[in-house]
N, C-alpha and C positions, 0 to 999 in steps of 0.2 A: 298653916300659919297665917294669921290675919294681921298683917303689919299695920293696917289702918287703925287698929284699936290701941296701938302703942303710942303714948303721948310723945310728941316730937322732942320735947326737952329731954325726956328719959332716953329716947332713941339716940339722940346726938351724944349723950354721955356714954352709951353702951356700945356704939357701933362705928363702922366706916366702910369705905370701898375704895374709890380712887377718883382723881380728877386729872385726866389728860384729855386728849381728844377722843372721840368715839373710835378713831382708827386704832390707837394704841390699845384701847380696851379690847377690841376684837383680837388683837395680836396675842394678848395674854389671858383672855377670859377663861381659858381652859386649864389654867393652873389649878391645883387642888385648892378648893375654897378654904380660907378666904384670901389666899395669895393672889396677887396680880402678877408678880414675877413667876415665870413658869418653872417647873421642876423636871428632872430627867427621869420621869416615870410615865407609864401608860397604864390604862385599864388592863387587867389580866386577860390573856387570850381567851376568847369565848365569853367574856364578860361585858357588861355595860354599866353605865352610870348616867344619872341626871344631876346636873348642877344648876341651881337657880338662886337668884338673890334679888333683893329690893334695895335701891339706893336712894338716899335723900340728901339734897344739897341746896344751899341757899342761892347759888349763882344764877339759877333759873327756876321758874315756876314749874310745878309738876315733879316728876320723879323718873327713875329708871327701873326697868324690870328686865332681867335676863333669864333665858331658859335654854340650856345647853346640853342636849343628850349626846352621848358618845359611846361607841362600841369598838372592840378590837376583835375582828373575825379571826378565828384560828388559822384559816388558810392564808391570811395575808400578814398577820403579825404587825399591822399598822393601825393605830388608833384613828378612828374616823369620827369627826364631830360635825353635826349639822343642826344648827339652831338659829336663834335670833334674839332680838331685843326690842324693847319699846323705850325710846328716850323722849319724854314728853308725849307729843302726838305723832312722832315719827317712828316707823318700824323699819328694821334692818335685818337682813339675812346674813348669817355667818356660816362658812364652811371651812374645815381645816383637816389636814392630814398631819399626824405626828409620828416620827420615826425614832425608835430607840436605837441608838448606836452602840451603847454600852450600858448594861443594867447597873443601877446604883447598888453598891454593896456596903454592908456595915463597915464603918471605919475606912471606906474607900471612896471612889468617885464614880459618877455616871454621866453619860452624854446623850443628847437627843437634838433633833432639829424638827421644826414645824413649819408648815407653809399653808397658806390659805387665802381667803378673800373675804373682805367685809364690804358688802354692797358691790361696788365695782373696783375696789382698791385692793390689789394683791399685796401680800406681805410674806416675809420669811423671818424666822427667829432661831438662833443657835442657843443651846441650853447646856449648862454644866452644873452638876450638883456634887457636894462633898459632905460625907458623913463623918462625924466625930463623936467621941464619948458613947460608943455603942448605940448610935442613932438618937441620942438625946439632944444633939444639936446638929442640924443639917443646913448647910449654906447653899445658896443658888445664885448663879450668875447668868444673865441674859445679854445678848447683843444681836440686833436685827435691823430691819429696814422695812418701810412700807412705801408703796407708790400711791401718794395722795392724789386721787383723780380730780378732786375739787380744785386743787392748785397746780396740778400737773407737775408735781415735784417729788423727789425722793427724800424721805425723812428717816433719820436714824433713830433707833429705839434702844433702850438699855434698862437693866434692872439688877438690883442686889437685894438678897433677902436671907433671913434667918428664921427657921422654925425650931422651936425648943419644946421638948417634952416637959410639962410641968407636973403632971400627975398621971402616972402610967395606969392603964393604957388609954385614958379617955381625954385628957385635957392638954392642948397644945397652945403655945403662944406664938405669934408671928410678928416680925419686925422687918420692914423693907423700905427701900427708896427706889424710885424708877423715874424715867423721863423719856421725852421725845424732843428732837431738835426743834428749836424756836419756841419751846415751852419751858416754864419753870418746873424744876423737879418736884416730885410728890413724895411725902413721907406718910407711912401707913403702919398701923399696928392693931392687934386684936387677938381674939381667942377663938378656938374651935373646940367643940365638945362632941365626942362620939357617944350618942345615946345607945347605939348598938355598935360595938367596935367593928370597924371595916365594913359596916353595912349602912348605917344611918347617922349622919353628922349634921349639927347646926353650928352657926358661927355668928359672931358680932364684931364689928370693926369700926375704927375711927381714923380719919386722916386729914391732911391739908396739903394744898399745893402752894409751895413757897412758905416754908415753916417759920421763917424769921420775920415776916411782916405782920403776923398775927391778925390777918384779915379774916373776920368771921364768915365772909361771903365765900371764902375758898375752903372752908371746912366741909367735910362730908361724912356720912355714916351709912352702914349697910347691915342688913341681916340676911342670912342665907341658909340653904340646906343642900345636902348632897346625899344621894341614895345610890348604892351599888348593889348589883346582883350578878 
């Protein structure tokens, strides 16, 4: 995917990602794209995936690029993520472990917890997911915290999300809001499309931080891809 060839005006109308601090991004970046709010699922035991996306936002020059490989070794049953990002000219490493406490079942609930580090800042996130309408609508709730090493403070994080099946089995819509203490909450929506179901997915999203002030500088867009094997 060569996002540089996509006109910025079209990209802003088709896409999104998120605008929090880089710390909250690291906390939730491993949710199934294009979600920021995490879900109570992990890669199948013995399987792996790569999630990557490009983000464009007016509040700063340049862009963001994320590359997040993850695997679940059969012997451990824990999803391990080791990746990183580039935010303008700054590069950051991300490492995370995600533990599935209760598998998400159709018309039921699932629970998980993740813990990791973004740069030198450790974080933890608790995750609950709820399936309705035979998996046609799934809700996600997150609550966590991160130790911000730049300010030497503990910051709370949260997220609420909905993923809805629009066209079985390929097209899903997402709608969510999320935040971190001392920041305005963010609103996010978009689409994901399975080119090969459960193997290769692309997505496009759009969002804003502080939805009611209509500040164009706080709007953002993203395009992404996810590959599983």
